[in-house]
C-alpha positions in Angstrom: -7.8 4.8 -31.4 -10.7 3.7 -29.4 -10.5 0.2 -29.9 -7.4 -0.5 -27.6 -9.1 1.9 -24.9 -12.2 -0.2 -25.1 -10.2 -3.4 -25.1 -8.2 -2.4 -22.0 -11.4 -1.2 -20.2 -13.2 -4.6 -21.0 -10.0 -6.5 -19.7 -10.1 -4.7 -16.6 -13.6 -5.3 -15.9 -13.2 -8.8 -16.8 -10.3 -9.4 -14.2 -12.4 -7.5 -11.6 -15.4 -9.9 -12.3 -13.3 -13.0 -12.0 -11.9 -11.7 -8.7 -15.4 -11.0 -7.4 -16.5 -14.6 -8.5 -13.5 -16.1 -6.9 -14.3 -14.0 -3.6 -17.8 -15.3 -3.3 -16.7 -18.8 -4.0 -14.0 -18.5 -1.5 -16.7 -17.0 1.1 -18.8 -20.2 0.7 -15.9 -22.8 0.9 -14.3 -21.0 3.9 -17.8 -20.7 5.8 -18.0 -24.6 5.6 -14.4 -25.1 6.7 -14.6 -22.7 9.6 -18.0 -23.5 10.8 -16.4 -26.5 12.6 -14.5 -24.2 14.6 -15.2 -22.2 17.6 -13.3 -19.2 16.5 -12.3 -18.1 13.0 -8.5 -17.4 13.9 -7.8 -16.9 10.3 -9.4 -13.5 10.7 -6.4 -12.2 12.5 -3.6 -13.9 10.7 -1.7 -11.9 8.0 -1.2 -13.4 4.6 2.2 -15.2 4.4 3.3 -13.6 0.8 5.9 -16.5 0.2 6.7 -15.6 -3.5 10.4 -14.9 -3.0 10.7 -12.7 -6.0 7.5 -10.8 -6.1 7.2 -7.2 -5.1 4.8 -8.5 -2.3 7.5 -10.4 -0.7 9.9 -7.3 -1.1 7.3 -5.1 0.6 6.9 -7.5 3.5 10.7 -7.6 4.0 10.7 -3.6 4.3 7.9 -3.7 6.7 9.5 -6.2 9.0 12.6 -4.3 8.9 11.0 -1.1 10.0 9.1 -2.7 12.7 12.4 -4.3 14.0 13.9 -0.9 14.0 11.0 0.6 15.9 10.8 -1.9 18.5 14.5 -1.4 19.3 13.7 2.1 20.4 14.0 4.2 17.3 11.4 6.9 17.1 9.9 9.6 15.0 10.5 13.4 14.5 9.1 16.2 16.6 5.3 16.2 17.2 4.1 19.6 18.1 0.6 18.9 17.3 0.7 15.8 19.7 -2.8 16.6 21.3 -4.8 17.1 18.2 -2.9 13.9 16.7 -3.9 11.8 19.5 -7.5 12.9 19.2 -7.4 12.1 15.5 -5.5 8.8 16.5 -8.6 7.6 18.5 -11.1 8.9 15.8 -9.3 6.8 13.1 -9.3 3.7 15.3 -13.0 4.2 15.6 -13.7 4.3 12.0 -11.1 1.5 11.3 -12.9 -0.7 13.9 -16.2 -0.1 12.5 -15.6 -0.3 8.6 -12.1 -0.9 7.4 -10.6 -3.7 9.7 -14.0 -5.9 9.2 -13.9 -5.4 5.4 -10.2 -6.4 5.4 -10.5 -9.5 7.5 -13.6 -10.5 5.4 -11.3 -10.1 2.2 -8.7 -12.1 3.8 -11.0 -14.8 5.1 -12.9 -15.2 1.6 -10.2 -14.6 -1.0 -7.3 -16.8 -1.8 -4.1 -15.7 -1.1 -2.9 -16.0 -4.7 -5.9 -13.9 -5.8 -5.0 -11.3 -3.2 -1.6 -11.2 -4.6 -3.0 -10.7 -8.0 -5.2 -7.9 -7.0 -2.2 -6.2 -5.2 0.0 -6.6 -8.3 -2.7 -4.8 -10.3 -2.9 -2.1 -7.9 0.8 -1.7 -8.3 0.6 -1.8 -11.8 -1.8 0.9 -12.0 0.3 3.2 -10.0 3.5 2.8 -12.3 3.0 5.7 -14.4 3.2 8.1 -11.3 6.3 6.0 -10.1 7.7 6.7 -13.6 7.1 10.3 -13.4 8.7 10.5 -10.0 11.8 8.3 -11.0 12.4 10.9 -13.9 12.0 13.9 -11.6 14.3 12.3 -9.2 17.0 12.1 -11.8 16.9 8.2 -11.9 17.2 7.0 -15.6 17.8 3.4 -14.6 14.8 3.3 -12.2 12.6 4.9 -15.0 13.5 2.5 -17.4 12.8 -0.6 -15.3 9.4 1.1 -14.2 8.4 1.5 -17.8 9.6 -2.0 -18.9 7.8 -3.5 -15.9 4.5 -1.6 -17.0 4.6 -2.7 -20.4 5.6 -6.2 -19.8 2.9 -6.7 -16.9 0.1 -4.9 -18.6 0.6 -7.1 -21.6 1.9 -10.5 -20.7 0.7 -10.1 -17.0 -3.0 -9.5 -17.8 -3.1 -5.8 -16.7 -0.7 -6.6 -14.0 -2.5 -9.3 -12.3 0.7 -11.5 -12.8 4.4 -10.1 -12.3 6.1 -11.7 -15.1 8.6 -8.7 -15.2 9.9 -9.8 -11.6 9.5 -13.5 -12.0 11.1 -14.0 -15.4 13.1 -10.9 -15.9 14.1 -10.2 -12.3 12.9 -6.6 -12.7 11.7 -5.9 -9.1 9.1 -3.4 -8.3 10.0 -0.2 -6.4 8.0 2.5 -5.0 8.3 6.3 -5.5 6.0 9.3 -4.9 6.1 12.8 -5.2 6.7 13.2 -1.5 10.0 11.2 -2.0 10.7 13.5 -4.9 10.4 16.7 -2.5 12.6 14.9 0.1 15.1 14.3 -2.7 14.9 18.0 -3.8 15.5 18.9 0.0 12.1 19.8 1.1 11.6 19.2 4.9 8.6 16.9 5.9 7.2 19.3 8.4 5.7 18.3 11.6 3.9 15.0 12.1 0.0 14.9 11.3 -2.5 12.3 12.2 -5.1 12.9 9.3 -8.9 12.1 9.9 -9.5 9.0 7.6 -6.1 9.0 6.0 -3.9 8.0 9.1 -0.4 9.3 9.8 1.1 11.9 7.4 3.0 15.3 7.3 2.6 18.4 5.3 5.2 17.2 2.6 3.4 13.8 2.3 0.1 15.5 2.1 1.3 17.6 -0.8 2.7 14.6 -2.6 -0.5 12.6 -2.4 -2.5 15.6 -4.0 0.2 16.1 -6.8 0.4 12.3 -7.3 -3.5 12.2 -7.8 -3.3 15.0 -10.5 -0.2 13.6 -12.1 -1.8 10.2 -12.5 -3.2 9.6 -16.0 -5.5 6.9 -14.8 -7.3 9.8 -12.8 -8.5 11.1 -15.9 -9.0 7.9 -17.9 -11.4 6.4 -15.1 -13.3 9.6 -15.0 -14.6 9.4 -18.9 -18.1 8.5 -19.2 -18.5 4.6 -18.7 -15.5 4.2 -16.4 -16.3 6.5 -13.4 -17.4 3.5 -11.4 -13.8 2.1 -11.9 -12.4 4.9 -9.7 -14.4 3.9 -6.8 -13.3 0.3 -7.3 -9.8 1.1 -7.4 -9.9 3.4 -4.4 -11.8 0.8 -2.2 -9.6 -2.2 -3.5 -6.5 0.0 -2.5 -7.7 0.7 1.0 -8.8 -3.0 1.7 -5.5 -4.3 0.2 -3.1 -2.1 2.4 -5.4 -2.7 5.5 -5.3 -6.5 4.9 -1.5 -6.4 4.6 -1.2 -4.5 8.0 -2.3 -7.1 10.5 1.2 -8.1 11.5 2.1 -4.4 12.0 -1.1 -3.8 14.1 0.0 -6.5 16.4 3.3 -4.6 16.8 1.5 -1.3 17.4 -0.9 -2.6 20.1 1.7 -4.7 21.8 3.4 -1.3 22.7 2.5 0.5 26.0 1.8 3.6 23.7 0.2 2.6 20.4 0.1 6.4 19.4 3.9 6.7 19.6 4.6 3.2 18.1 2.4 4.1 15.0 4.2 7.3 14.6 7.6 5.7 14.7 6.8 3.1 12.2 5.3 5.7 9.7 8.4 8.0 10.0 10.8 5.1 9.7 9.0 3.5 7.0 8.9 6.7 5.1 12.5 7.1 5.4 13.1 3.7 4.5 11.6 4.6 0.9 13.2 8.0 0.8 16.7 6.4 1.4 15.8 3.6 -1.1 16.0 0.8 1.5 18.1 2.3 4.1 16.8 3.2 7.6 18.3 6.4 9.2 20.2 4.9 12.2 20.7 8.6 13.6 17.2 8.9 14.4 16.7 10.0 18.2 15.5 7.7 20.6 12.4 8.2 22.8 14.6 9.2 25.8 16.4 11.8 23.4 13.3 13.5 22.3 
């Protein structure tokens, strides 16, 4: 039984090594091409994500819809901890400006879009067991079947999920579920809005969901075995950078607002509701004037 595990570990390591090589080559190539310009404008551009059938494109469409809804005036739920949350918002801005944003900018500048999409696909594929568990807990056998099929096909024929043949060939699109959404389906209230240090916007239900998902994820334990501990940090780091590099367009929406804190809160609540409702935004949310 050790050979398949060893093979999977080696294959994942090879994929990460290839991505690292392309990153270095991309930096060298991009440095030559951008040295002729006064400002590296590409730093602040979001990736285009033009693959129509990919999960990346699907997520972009969801994000755009949420942003459109928020800018039309829909806002979040009650915020009894606003003073604390605003302080943490300022703190997170500082941390982001010092570490995450520069790293995401360099990543986007140096790594080709197709490679970034491949890394994104791998991260989604690694999260499939958690999605599958929550599909089952939510009583969705059809979604559970799709998630299991995607995981098997993309892990084998998609090189550990780097490619997405399940969507591109079989039209089985990615969908996202987590334990917070499961709790919402079970009728658990989200609780007050929270701005968590280092983690960003959340609420008690979402924080609980994150903890449960972490312990429910089989890869949490597989990566902890001797010889694979480093992959845990690689996965976490890649996930943070991937998410941050895909948020530049939303960042523009947030900071074009007169109150970036309120705009971020609105976007977060609407996005979570979007996923809970399987793609439907709650049109009955209160507007800023109604709060």
